[in-house]
C-alpha positions in Angstrom: 281.5 128.0 233.6 280.0 126.4 236.8 276.6 126.9 238.3 277.8 129.5 240.8 279.2 131.7 238.0 275.9 131.5 236.0 274.0 132.5 239.2 276.4 135.4 239.7 276.0 136.6 236.1 272.3 136.6 236.5 272.5 138.5 239.7 274.8 141.1 238.3 272.6 141.6 235.2 269.7 142.1 237.6 271.7 144.9 239.2 272.2 146.3 235.7 268.4 146.5 235.2 268.4 149.0 238.0 270.8 151.2 236.0 268.5 150.8 233.0 265.5 152.0 234.9 267.5 155.0 236.3 268.7 155.9 232.9 265.2 155.7 231.5 263.9 158.0 234.2 266.8 160.4 233.6 266.0 160.5 229.9 262.7 162.2 230.8 264.5 165.1 232.4 266.8 167.9 231.0 269.6 166.4 233.0 269.9 163.6 230.5 270.6 165.7 227.4 274.2 166.6 228.1 275.0 162.9 228.4 274.0 162.4 224.7 276.9 164.6 223.6 280.6 164.6 224.0 281.0 166.5 227.2 283.3 169.5 226.9 281.9 172.4 229.0 282.6 172.5 232.7 278.9 172.4 233.8 278.3 169.3 231.7 281.5 167.7 233.1 280.3 168.3 236.6 276.9 166.8 235.7 278.6 163.8 234.1 280.8 163.3 237.1 277.9 163.3 239.5 275.7 160.9 237.5 278.4 158.3 236.8 279.9 158.6 240.3 276.4 157.7 241.6 276.4 154.7 239.3 279.8 153.6 240.7 278.6 153.9 244.3 275.3 152.1 243.5 277.2 149.3 241.8 279.2 148.7 245.0 276.2 148.9 247.3 274.2 146.4 245.1 277.3 144.1 244.8 277.4 140.5 246.1 279.7 139.5 248.9 282.1 136.7 247.8 285.2 135.5 249.6 285.5 138.7 251.7 285.2 140.8 248.5 282.4 142.3 246.4 281.3 141.2 242.9 279.8 144.4 241.4 278.9 146.5 238.4 280.9 149.5 239.6 283.1 149.5 236.4 280.1 150.5 234.2 279.9 153.9 235.8 283.7 154.5 235.7 284.1 153.4 232.1 281.1 155.4 230.8 282.1 158.5 232.9 285.5 158.5 231.1 284.1 157.8 227.6 281.5 160.5 227.8 283.3 163.1 230.0 287.0 162.6 229.2 290.1 161.7 231.2 289.6 164.1 234.1 286.0 163.2 234.6 286.9 159.5 234.2 289.7 159.9 236.8 287.4 161.7 239.3 284.5 159.2 238.8 287.0 156.3 239.3 288.5 158.1 242.4 285.1 158.6 243.9 283.8 155.1 243.2 287.2 153.6 244.2 287.4 155.5 247.5 283.8 154.4 248.3 284.8 150.8 247.6 287.9 151.2 249.8 285.7 152.3 252.8 283.7 149.0 252.4 286.8 147.0 253.5 288.0 143.6 252.5 291.3 142.2 251.4 290.8 143.6 247.8 289.7 147.1 248.9 292.9 148.9 247.9 293.2 146.9 244.7 289.6 147.6 243.7 290.1 151.3 244.4 293.1 151.4 242.1 291.3 149.4 239.4 288.3 151.7 239.5 290.5 154.7 238.9 292.3 152.9 236.1 288.9 152.0 234.5 287.8 155.6 234.5 291.1 156.7 233.0 290.9 154.0 230.4 287.5 155.4 229.3 289.0 158.9 229.3 291.9 157.8 227.1 289.4 156.4 224.6 287.5 159.7 224.7 290.6 161.7 223.9 291.7 159.3 221.2 288.5 159.6 219.2 288.4 163.4 219.6 292.0 163.7 218.3 290.9 161.5 215.3 287.9 163.8 214.8 285.6 160.9 215.2 283.6 161.8 218.3 280.6 159.8 217.0 282.5 156.6 217.7 282.3 157.3 221.5 278.6 156.4 221.3 279.2 153.2 219.5 277.9 150.4 221.8 280.3 147.9 220.4 283.3 150.1 221.2 281.9 150.7 224.7 281.5 146.9 225.1 285.2 146.3 224.1 286.4 149.1 226.4 284.4 147.6 229.3 285.9 144.1 228.6 289.4 145.5 228.6 288.6 147.5 231.8 287.4 144.4 233.7 290.4 142.4 232.5 292.6 145.2 233.8 290.8 145.1 237.2 291.4 141.4 237.5 295.1 141.9 236.8 295.4 144.6 239.4 293.6 142.4 242.0 296.1 139.6 241.3 299.1 142.0 241.5 298.0 144.0 244.6 295.6 141.9 246.7 297.1 139.7 249.4 297.3 136.8 250.0 297.8 135.9 246.4 296.1 132.4 246.6 292.9 134.0 247.9 293.1 136.7 245.2 293.5 134.1 242.5 290.6 132.0 243.8 288.4 135.2 243.8 289.4 136.1 240.3 288.7 132.7 239.0 285.1 132.9 240.4 284.2 136.5 239.5 286.2 137.3 236.4 283.9 136.0 233.8 280.6 137.1 235.4 281.9 140.6 236.0 283.4 140.9 232.5 280.1 139.9 230.9 277.8 141.9 233.2 279.8 145.1 233.1 280.5 145.0 229.3 276.9 144.1 228.4 275.5 146.6 230.8 277.8 149.4 229.6 276.8 148.7 225.9 273.1 148.7 226.8 273.4 152.0 228.6 275.3 153.5 225.7 272.6 152.2 223.3 270.0 154.0 225.4 272.1 157.2 225.2 272.4 156.8 221.5 268.7 156.2 221.0 267.9 159.3 223.0 270.3 161.4 221.0 268.7 160.1 217.8 265.4 161.3 219.1 266.9 164.8 219.7 268.1 164.8 216.2 264.6 164.2 214.9 263.6 167.6 216.3 265.5 169.1 213.4 262.9 167.7 211.0 260.3 169.8 212.7 262.6 172.8 212.2 262.6 172.2 208.5 258.9 172.6 208.3 259.2 175.9 210.2 262.0 177.0 207.9 259.7 176.5 204.9 256.9 178.4 206.7 259.4 181.2 207.3 260.1 181.3 203.5 256.4 181.8 202.8 255.9 184.4 205.6 258.9 186.4 204.6 258.4 186.5 200.9 256.7 189.8 200.8 259.3 191.4 203.1 262.4 190.3 201.3 261.0 191.3 197.9 261.4 194.8 199.1 265.1 194.5 199.6 267.8 193.1 202.0 267.7 196.2 204.2 268.0 196.6 208.0 264.2 197.4 208.3 263.2 194.3 206.3 265.7 192.2 208.1 264.3 193.2 211.4 260.9 192.0 210.3 262.4 188.8 209.0 264.2 188.3 212.3 260.9 188.7 214.2 259.4 186.0 212.0 262.3 183.6 212.5 262.1 184.2 216.3 258.4 183.4 216.3 258.6 180.3 214.2 261.7 178.7 215.7 261.2 179.7 219.4 265.0 180.1 219.8 266.6 182.5 222.2 267.6 185.2 219.6 267.9 185.7 215.8 270.3 187.9 213.9 270.9 188.8 210.3 274.1 190.2 208.9 275.6 191.2 205.6 279.2 190.5 205.0 280.4 193.3 207.2 277.9 194.4 209.8 274.9 193.3 211.9 271.6 194.2 210.1 269.1 193.1 212.7 269.0 191.4 216.1 265.8 190.2 218.0 265.7 188.3 221.3 268.0 187.8 224.3 271.0 190.1 224.1 269.5 192.8 221.9 270.6 195.4 224.4 274.2 194.9 223.3 273.9 193.3 219.9 273.1 196.6 218.1 272.3 196.7 214.4 274.9 198.5 212.4 277.8 197.3 214.5 280.6 195.4 212.7 280.8 191.6 212.8 283.2 190.4 215.5 282.1 186.8 216.0 284.7 184.3 214.8 281.9 181.8 213.9 280.2 184.3 211.7 283.4 185.4 210.0 284.2 181.7 209.4 280.8 181.0 207.9 281.2 184.0 205.5 284.8 183.2 204.6 284.3 179.4 204.1 280.7 179.6 202.8 279.6 176.9 205.3 277.2 176.4 208.1 278.8 176.8 211.5 277.3 175.2 214.6 278.8 176.3 217.9 276.8 174.3 220.4 278.7 175.7 223.4 279.8 172.2 224.2 281.9 170.5 221.6 282.5 173.9 219.9 282.6 176.7 222.4 280.6 179.9 222.0 281.4 183.1 223.8 279.7 186.5 223.1 282.4 188.9 222.0 280.4 192.0 223.0 279.4 191.3 226.6 281.0 188.7 229.0 277.7 188.5 230.9 275.7 187.7 227.8 273.2 184.9 228.4 273.6 183.4 225.0 275.4 180.1 225.0 275.2 178.5 221.5 274.7 179.6 217.9 273.9 178.3 214.5 275.3 180.5 211.6 273.8 179.8 208.2 275.2 181.6 205.1 272.9 183.5 202.7 274.1 183.0 199.1 273.5 185.2 196.2 274.4 184.9 192.5 277.2 182.5 191.7 276.8 181.0 195.2 278.6 183.9 196.8 277.9 184.6 200.5 276.0 187.9 200.9 275.2 187.6 204.6 274.2 185.2 207.3 271.2 184.1 209.5 272.2 183.4 213.1 270.1 181.5 215.6 271.0 181.6 219.3 270.0 179.6 222.4 270.6 180.8 226.0 273.1 179.0 228.2 270.4 177.3 230.2 269.0 175.7 227.0 270.9 173.2 224.9 270.8 173.7 221.1 269.6 170.5 219.5 271.9 169.5 216.6 270.5 170.8 213.3 270.9 168.7 210.2 273.3 170.5 207.8 271.2 169.8 204.8 268.1 171.2 206.3 270.0 174.3 207.5 271.4 174.9 204.0 268.0 174.3 202.5 266.5 177.0 204.6 269.3 179.3 203.7 268.8 178.6 200.0 265.1 179.4 200.2 265.8 182.7 202.0 268.7 183.4 199.6 266.3 183.0 196.7 263.9 185.4 198.2 266.7 187.9 198.7 267.6 187.6 195.1 264.0 188.2 194.2 264.1 191.3 196.5 267.2 192.6 194.8 265.6 192.1 191.4 262.5 194.0 192.5 264.7 196.8 193.7 266.6 196.9 190.4 263.3 196.8 188.5 262.1 200.0 190.4 265.3 201.8 189.3 265.0 200.8 185.6 262.6 202.4 183.1 259.1 201.2 183.0 259.7 199.1 179.9 257.4 196.4 178.8 259.9 193.7 179.4 260.2 194.8 183.0 256.4 194.7 183.2 256.5 191.1 182.0 259.1 190.3 184.7 257.0 191.9 187.3 253.9 189.9 186.2 255.6 186.5 186.2 258.1 186.5 189.0 256.0 187.1 192.2 253.5 184.3 191.7 256.0 182.0 190.1 258.4 182.5 193.1 255.5 181.9 195.5 254.5 178.7 193.8 258.2 177.6 193.5 258.8 178.1 197.2 255.6 176.1 198.0 256.9 173.3 195.8 260.2 173.4 197.6 258.4 173.3 200.9 256.8 170.0 199.9 259.9 168.4 198.2 262.6 169.4 200.7 261.1 167.2 203.5 261.0 164.1 201.4 263.8 164.5 198.9 266.5 167.0 199.8 268.6 166.2 196.7 265.6 166.9 194.5 265.0 170.1 196.4 268.6 171.2 195.8 268.2 170.7 192.1 265.0 172.7 192.1 266.8 175.5 193.9 269.4 175.5 191.2 266.7 175.7 188.5 265.1 178.6 190.4 268.4 180.3 190.7 269.0 179.9 187.0 265.6 181.3 186.2 266.2 184.4 188.1 269.8 184.8 187.0 268.6 184.7 183.4 265.9 187.3 184.2 268.3 189.6 185.9 270.9 189.3 183.1 268.4 189.8 180.2 269.4 193.4 179.3 269.4 192.8 175.5 266.3 193.5 173.5 266.5 190.2 171.5 267.7 186.7 172.2 268.0 183.5 170.2 265.4 180.9 170.4 267.9 178.6 172.0 268.4 181.1 174.9 264.7 181.6 175.2 264.1 177.9 175.5 266.7 177.6 178.2 264.9 180.2 180.2 261.5 178.5 179.6 263.0 175.1 180.6 264.3 176.4 183.9 260.7 177.5 184.6 259.2 174.3 183.5 261.4 172.2 185.7 259.9 173.9 188.8 256.3 173.4 187.4 257.0 169.7 186.6 257.9 169.3 190.3 254.6 171.0 191.3 252.6 168.7 189.0 254.7 165.6 188.6 251.8 163.4 187.6 249.6 166.0 185.8 252.0 168.0 183.7 253.8 166.7 180.6 255.9 168.8 178.3 257.0 168.0 174.7 259.5 170.0 172.6 259.6 169.8 168.8 262.1 172.4 167.7 264.1 172.1 164.4 267.8 172.7 164.9 267.8 175.2 162.0 265.6 177.6 164.0 267.7 177.6 167.2 269.6 180.7 166.1 266.5 182.7 165.0 265.9 185.8 167.2 262.9 187.1 169.0 262.2 189.7 171.7 263.5 188.5 175.1 260.9 187.1 177.4 258.4 186.2 174.7 257.8 182.6 175.5 257.8 182.7 179.3 254.4 184.4 179.7 252.8 182.2 177.1 254.0 178.9 178.7 253.1 180.2 182.1 249.5 180.9 180.9 249.3 177.4 179.6 250.3 176.0 183.0 248.4 178.4 185.2 245.2 178.8 183.2 245.2 175.5 181.4 246.9 172.3 182.8 246.7 173.3 186.5 242.9 174.0 186.2 242.2 170.7 184.4 241.1 167.8 186.6 243.3 165.3 184.8 246.2 167.5 183.9 247.5 167.5 180.4 250.4 168.1 178.0 252.0 171.3 176.8 253.7 171.1 173.4 256.2 173.7 172.3 257.1 173.5 168.7 258.4 175.6 165.9 258.1 175.4 162.1 259.7 177.3 159.2 257.4 178.8 156.6 258.5 180.5 153.3 259.3 184.0 154.6 258.7 183.6 158.3 258.8 181.1 161.1 256.3 180.1 163.7 256.4 179.2 167.4 253.4 177.2 168.7 252.6 176.7 172.4 249.7 174.3 172.8 248.0 172.7 175.7 245.3 170.0 175.6 243.2 171.4 178.5 241.2 173.8 176.3 240.2 176.1 179.1 240.9 179.4 177.3 237.5 181.0 176.7 237.1 184.1 174.5 234.0 185.6 172.9 233.7 186.3 169.1 234.6 190.0 169.5 237.5 189.2 171.9 239.6 187.1 169.6 242.4 189.6 169.4 245.1 189.2 172.1 244.8 192.8 173.1 241.3 192.1 174.3 242.0 188.9 176.1 242.5 188.5 179.8 246.3 187.9 179.6 248.3 191.0 180.2 251.4 188.9 179.4 250.1 188.0 176.0 249.1 191.6 175.3 252.7 192.7 176.0 254.3 189.9 174.0 252.1 190.7 171.0 252.8 194.4 171.2 256.5 194.0 171.5 256.7 191.6 168.6 254.8 194.1 166.4 257.1 196.9 167.6 260.3 195.0 166.8 259.2 193.0 163.7 256.3 194.8 162.1 252.5 194.7 162.3 252.1 191.6 160.2 253.8 189.6 162.8 252.7 188.8 166.3 250.5 186.5 168.3 247.0 185.0 167.8 245.0 182.4 169.7 243.2 179.3 168.5 241.1 177.3 170.9 238.5 174.6 171.1 236.8 174.2 174.5 238.0 171.3 176.5 240.2 170.1 173.6 243.1 172.5 173.1 244.4 176.1 173.4 247.0 177.0 170.8 249.1 180.2 171.0 250.8 181.0 167.7 253.6 183.5 167.3 254.7 184.5 163.9 258.2 186.0 163.4 260.3 186.9 160.3 262.8 184.3 159.2 266.4 185.5 159.0 269.0 183.4 157.1 271.7 182.1 159.5 274.9 183.8 158.3 277.0 181.1 159.9 275.1 178.4 158.0 275.4 180.2 154.7 279.1 180.8 155.2 279.7 177.1 155.7 
């Protein structure tokens, strides 16, 4: 490499700095956002063509005259136009830039026009290859762009040698400009793609803000969905979603029809109409989030060809056994691009709302059932537990999505067991499984303040007790004990066998349960849950069994439940 070539490389890189400044300025405008995605739609293709054609023309204008030719950075625009926009855009960008170069004259004018077209087509071929391989993200890999630009410049030098006359003059020109143009164009193309990639990463971060909004939606919508997954309640929820997300429109569906629609297009998206969108049907059938950005995946309204909506995100709502019970659909108008939404965050929001719908279905079922004491216990525990659980998920989901997913599973298990508890009695093992699903949520709420110990003999696991007996007791220990203590504490759940009965003990070391001398009986204490547990045990097992409280201020609160011991027939038979 001689001094003239080093000087030429520096000059060409100086030209590339102009591109960098232009790209930076464009990144502050809405014109830039389509360039951060694989361009599919016609408007974005036109925009891509105009921008990269301008780069080609500027590259020629800023070029340096050498041996009656021009050393330039025109190839950068042609290659990037093809990679981002596809073969047709690459061809048109190359044709525009090449024809402009041809009008500048010189013995290499025709050869440079052909080579510019070839460079645009080369970028387009790479574009099509990665789309066919279902790897569009590779198109934004700066190293791949660098390699494509190197090949493009080598191709240009070969065309100059084959086409330009006289050959000796063409050979002398290539010897002088080949290395500088290869380095300048390839490095410049990689830098510009790096800027596009960084800008796209910034757009992706907007989805993090959406996650916080989704969690706020869960809190705001809790009271609504607890009344049932009905069109009226869905309309209220859709309004909340619209206000919190600031999207163009929001819809909710069940598996067959539209339940609510608020926003742009509500004049023809009418609640009660059957689902016709292929994206919604796909989300329901495959139980997956479907993102039709109107660009890489096309979106067209099936109800009105003049609908202003241009993109949609469809999130399944899941019920028991992870079955899809409906969808939430977010829309953006055609003039506004839909930022890519992280799939995990989208599913997290759907899980939160699905849990609320489950709670709503449970509340509706509860109203239809008789006013039994076990249903009163469910009614007492679930609402505030669900509220606390959702707040816990709101905190965890932003920092640890995998942990949040596990908590949602525990929450689902908790409600599933509640809903399926139709029997009057359950085994201690089943009751402990129910309590454990509750405690996993509370351990996440108070990770450094709550500790739980179990001390249960295996021989007592098959003993029976009225369903839902431990849950209110454990919850009281958390809610009125550990959570109120400055330093937290430990809850111990144990069981022991006496001669004719067995005993369950739930103890916390907060010691915050205060009762007066004449209020030592559970029925006079402040806990409705403990009242009902004691009354149900007496009703099922007899008056000599039941619940009593032992406490010492700031040292411990101990809830003791006595139950009759029944010999395990399986053990006896063995």
